[in-house]
C-alpha positions in Angstrom: 13.6 32.7 -39.4 14.4 29.0 -38.8 14.3 29.5 -35.0 10.9 31.2 -35.3 9.6 28.4 -37.5 10.9 25.9 -35.0 9.1 27.6 -32.1 5.8 27.6 -34.0 6.2 23.9 -34.9 7.2 23.1 -31.3 4.2 24.9 -29.9 2.0 23.0 -32.4 3.5 19.7 -31.3 3.1 20.5 -27.6 -0.6 21.3 -28.2 -1.0 18.0 -29.9 0.6 16.1 -27.1 -1.3 17.9 -24.4 -4.7 17.5 -26.1 -4.0 13.8 -26.9 -3.2 13.1 -23.2 -6.5 14.5 -22.0 -5.1 16.9 -19.5 -7.9 19.4 -20.0 -11.6 18.8 -19.8 -12.0 20.1 -23.4 -9.7 19.1 -26.2 -8.1 22.1 -27.9 -9.2 22.4 -31.5 -6.5 23.4 -34.0 -7.9 24.5 -37.5 -5.4 22.3 -39.4 -6.2 19.1 -41.2 -4.4 16.4 -39.3 -4.1 12.7 -38.5 -2.7 11.2 -35.3 -1.8 7.6 -34.9 0.1 5.5 -32.4 1.7 2.2 -33.3 4.4 -0.2 -32.2 7.5 -0.4 -34.4 10.1 -2.9 -33.3 8.9 -2.8 -29.7 8.9 1.0 -29.5 5.6 2.9 -29.1 5.7 5.4 -32.0 3.4 8.4 -32.1 2.9 10.1 -35.5 1.1 13.3 -36.3 0.5 14.4 -39.9 -0.6 17.9 -40.6 -1.6 19.6 -43.9 -1.0 23.3 -44.1 -1.6 25.5 -47.2 2.0 25.5 -48.3 3.6 22.4 -46.6 3.0 19.2 -44.8 4.3 18.5 -41.4 5.0 15.0 -40.1 6.2 14.3 -36.5 7.2 10.8 -35.6 8.4 10.3 -32.1 9.4 7.4 -29.8 10.9 9.7 -27.2 8.1 12.2 -26.6 10.0 15.1 -28.2 10.7 16.4 -31.7 14.2 15.1 -32.3 15.9 16.0 -35.6 13.9 18.3 -37.9 14.2 18.2 -41.7 12.9 20.3 -44.5 12.4 18.5 -47.8 11.1 19.9 -51.1 11.0 19.1 -54.8 13.4 21.3 -56.8 11.8 23.2 -59.6 13.6 22.7 -62.9 13.3 21.7 -66.5 14.5 18.1 -66.0 12.2 15.2 -66.8 13.3 13.5 -63.6 12.5 15.4 -60.4 15.2 16.2 -57.9 14.6 16.7 -54.2 16.5 18.6 -51.5 16.6 17.6 -47.9 18.2 19.7 -45.3 18.5 19.4 -41.5 17.0 22.4 -39.8 17.8 21.3 -36.3 19.4 18.2 -34.8 21.7 15.4 -36.0 23.4 16.1 -39.3 25.3 12.8 -39.6 22.3 10.4 -39.9 22.0 9.4 -43.6 19.2 7.0 -42.8 17.1 9.8 -41.4 17.7 11.9 -44.5 16.7 8.9 -46.7 13.4 8.7 -44.7 12.7 12.4 -45.4 13.5 11.8 -49.1 11.2 8.9 -49.4 8.3 10.8 -47.9 8.8 13.9 -50.1 9.0 11.7 -53.1 5.7 10.1 -52.2 4.1 13.5 -51.7 5.4 14.6 -55.2 4.3 11.4 -56.9 0.8 11.9 -55.4 0.7 15.2 -57.4 1.4 17.7 -54.6 4.0 20.4 -54.8 4.0 21.3 -51.1 7.2 20.9 -49.1 7.7 18.8 -46.1 8.8 19.5 -42.5 9.7 16.2 -40.8 10.6 15.7 -37.2 12.1 12.3 -36.2 12.5 11.7 -32.5 13.5 8.1 -32.5 15.2 5.6 -30.1 15.9 3.2 -33.0 17.4 4.5 -36.3 17.4 1.1 -38.0 16.2 0.5 -41.5 13.1 -1.5 -40.4 12.1 1.3 -38.1 12.4 3.9 -40.8 10.6 1.7 -43.3 7.8 1.4 -40.7 7.5 5.1 -40.3 7.5 5.7 -44.1 4.9 3.0 -44.5 2.6 4.4 -41.7 2.9 8.0 -43.1 2.1 7.0 -46.7 -0.8 4.8 -45.6 -2.3 7.7 -43.6 -1.3 10.6 -45.8 -3.2 13.8 -46.2 -1.9 14.6 -49.8 
């Protein structure tokens, strides 16, 4: 099931890249609420796509033109007053705690905004430094769809 989900997300990402590069005469319309932005973070061109689906949000941030490490993050349901969040690596580097922290920050922001949807986050980064990840979190939260 995870591989099938990855293929769907990969197809969606490829459609975004091909339509944003203007390869066809007509841009392909995808019926998903989305925002696309491109910014410079520490000298690296960073493309970010934020999509809102019925049951989750998808955020792709890439400096390398591909998806990179893919995370799933969600708020755990429970009776505790303080929410807990789980972040798991679906595909990619499993030994990058700063990338996990980035996913956790974004899902916490989604939850604090009142949404219960989960997050699929793809980080294809050249630079895994704290300033880069803070820049990504900041850009995503300033352009959020939740």
